[in-house]
Phi, psi and omega in degrees: 000130181281173185298322180297319180294323178298315181295317181298320180296319180292321181286341180299333179270359180267123178298138177053058180298327180299316180297324178297314181294321178296322178297318176300318182294311188278336185250357178296142180284359180262133178296131183228136181228130182248126178249151171285168183297338179267006175098359181284143177285129181253306186202152174232156179267169181303326179297325177295314180295324178294324181289314185261348179087351181195196178224167183301149179291161178301139177084003180293134180230118185294334180284347179249014184278118180295325181294324177300319179294318181296329180278356178077024183255356187300317183295319181293320180293322178298326178297324177295321179284355173263003175107016183246139174282127186231124172258116181284149175300150178301130184236143173266131183235145163268115186308331181290345179266357179277109186286342182276355178226160176243098186235151178258006180295141181255337184284137175292144181232150176255126183240138173248113190244136177234124174262131177221141184280151174238134185243151175275183184294338179275357180087011179267146178296122180248325182212167172231122177264153180225126170254138181234120177253131173279105181251028181301315181298314181298319180291321176298320179295317177298317180297319179296321179294316178296321178296320177298316179298320180294315180295323178297320177295315179297320179297319178300317178296318180295317179298319180292315181293319182272002181050052177248154181234132173274136181224122176243122183246124176274112184285346181280316183244001176078007179283148180230132176244122181237158181290162187298337185272010186301311183293324180295315182293318184274352180074036182257143177286164184297335186276000178273118183287145179224029188268343183227165177298326179296324177298317181290318181297331179295336179277341185298147169301139183310318181295318181288326177295317179297319180295317180294317179296324178294319178297317181295322180290327183276334183286136180301324182263005178071017183257124178286175177302128188282318180261116185202163172242128182218174182246145169238156178244120180291120187295333185272345180235340184080003181288141176265129178238144178265132183235138174247134178240136173237124184211175176212152179270127179237147179249125178258131178239176178078236185290341183227065180297145178148173179246133181234143166255117183244140180178195180231153173233154179214150177279114183245027183302313182295322179296317179297318179296319179294320179295319178295319178295321180294317178298318179297318179295319179297320178297318179296320180295316178298319179296318179297317180294321178296315180296324179296317180294316178298323180297317178297319179296314181298319180297319179295318178296315180299322180298313181293319180292329180298321178296316180295317181292326177300320180292313182297311182296320183292314181293317180295323179294317181295320180295317180292322181292327182281350180055037181263354180249123182270165176289149004273002184291331178296323177295319177298321181294323177294327176295320177298315180297319179296319178296320179294323178294321177294323177295324178296323176297322178295318180293325176295322177294321178295321178293324177296315179299318183277007176059043182236025173276161172266120183259156173236074186288151176214158179279124183213171177254122182297334175300321179295322180296312181297317180299317182294330184264001187306307183295320181296318180296320180297322178294322183290317186279339177092168186284340183276001176243124181275127179259124176237148182224124175248113186252138171286121184300315182255056184292136176290166182261156179229161178250111187203158177286120183302317180296324181289319180292328175294321177297320178299311180299318181295315180297319180292324178294317178296319179298318179293318179302315181292338179276352181232065183297335179262013182093171182164208181233140174242118185249126175250139182217137172240147182198153171274130185229138174254110178273117184270179183295326179298318178294319182296326180294331182258004179225108186300133174089355182276134175258125181300150177144184181287135180224164171247131182255138170238115182249137178235115185238135175238162179255034185275207189288340182075179184220151173280167178298325181294320178291318181302327182291346186239356191297335182267001179282140179300138175072005174275128179211149175259002180279165180292169181301129178081005183255005178182150180274341185077018181247357183297306182285330177294326175295316177302312181303312183295318180297314181298314182291321179293335179274008179084010182258185180220149181229135179227143182246139177232122184200151173222144178304128180081359185244010180082184185218142174235127171256126177246123180251130180241127178238139179301135181280144178234151178264002180291149179290154179300146178249147176240113180244133178287135180261002181254120181281168179292142181292136179258149175277229179294143178271359180276165178194171181234009183289163177268127182241139174256112183260118182242110181210125183278343176276116188297315182298317180291324178295319182293313183291324178295320179294322180298314180301313183289321178300316183294342181252025168092355182279148172268118189247128172254114184264138178227134182269357180205161177301325180296316178299320181296316179295325179295319177294323179299326181279316189274335184294121185285328183267181180289149170244113188281327185209134172255125176255114187229141170293153181275315185258113179217156179295140173086319183203131179276174185297323180293316178297321178298314181298323180295316179292319182294327181297336178292331181261323183234074184295337182269356183284130177277164184226134172239121179268140179232131180201158178268344179200165183272147177216028178065015175280306176241357181235127179238123183057034177083000184247131180295142173296151182300134174082011182262132175266130188219140176235124183276131172283156001284147183263156171236161179306316182295316181295319180294313183295320180295317182291320178298315181295321180298317182289319181295326183274353180292149185289323185252146177291152183253029181282134175258116181264000000 
């Protein structure tokens, strides 16, 4: 007996079985549609009308529905009308596109449809029934789940790519849930626990742990600052890493009451290091710009003072040399001269700081310089300070002015001595150093490459960061009133920088100080230059000199000095006057003495124009500072005769005689 016969037999004992079946059809919660064997729509139940809002129009035939064909379902439906039960794949429909119903619904719906054949007692197909289930919610749920899985996957990729870790902390029981990549991102071994807040707090830097615990104790809800940057210490290496956390407080109700801090953390160690390096570089740049501005101001002041000092020194020297002033006034005059000489030393220090000195660089070995100055340095620092020297045996050579580097060493030694009033140690060190691009990025003005280092270290009082920021400024001193000019280290700074080098200071209060000087290494062989000039005879002369100086007082005193020593002097207050004299003067002009910086035309331009009229005339340049006219990077152009202000009668007369007696003219064309 088949299943249908079994059901019929069972229903045979049920009174009014027809009514029962009709009740099932009309009251079942499942949408039901009955088709004739030829595909015509016969009847739908109330659940169908509730689902679609209406029923198929009269004469609708599912086997002739174009939309069914467009959806690719026609073949499957025909199989159902051939006697086969067919479950169609779940389909999303726009109700307005369903031709078998007339509905005003706008929302897309997902339908799961099953066609099944119905047979008469003879076994012939008589009808086809259709059940339709609205599975929109289930499909939406599946879609949401898939979307959740996709977003979770994308989040995992983002966390991995961005090296971020999700961290959820249960504030009620102290449990912490972190993403699987936590140990990889933080660099922690597998045996370090991360399951509780106590586990995480154990990793905190002591200072940050104390701060966090204080915040938690002070906060009414016991919640620390959610967005923060803190440090952790890796227990297996002791390395400190910087971590940034972004979080929010969430409240769970219902099945999971409690307070959670949810968020992400990321390792920002490299970012913090870069930010610190950037801040340091910006500070260095601001300091460099400040020093440059102070240098320009100092150079301008020194230039003006050099003219005034030249007048004071020249007149006082002439008066003392002539023996026309008797005591005690002669003694007063010598005091004036001494004060002017000390002022001249100050202007030279200012020029050194502003990198406007004239240098005479030569290729040398710094070991030779230190060795040559050893005895002098020991006398300067005294017996209660021990001097030690560590020399690089195969030290590279540098190109620098020997006198200037000796001045640098002397100033640093004096500075170290004053920092150790109770005695100590002074350590000198030379070494070959390769400054790489990383060092250059964090030290303004440094060019990567091979350098020679000269380090001067003392075991004295040390300096605070605030003092270090000002030590190279002119007239800044930590010494008592009258115990220092404040120009020693500024002179060192200027000489080193003008020589193409760099100087850095390392110091802590109570820990001593180290000055490190770096000079570019050169492969040129050492040079030996004699520092003793040829002996001159009489400083007097009878030649014709053209004196060009725009400062009237200096022009007058210079002319007086030269006149008194037998020279015929033609004075000019401007370059235009000087060129006019070159044209109108009938006799020879043996030497033109000209200031370098003048209004309208500088000394080099004047010499070039004058050479067209007087090609045999020699030229002596006089200036208080360099301005790249005849001096480039502090070095005189080849064949140029130069006298540094402030001048004295002896210095002027010696230089004039030296240039006049030279075999070749010193004209720059």
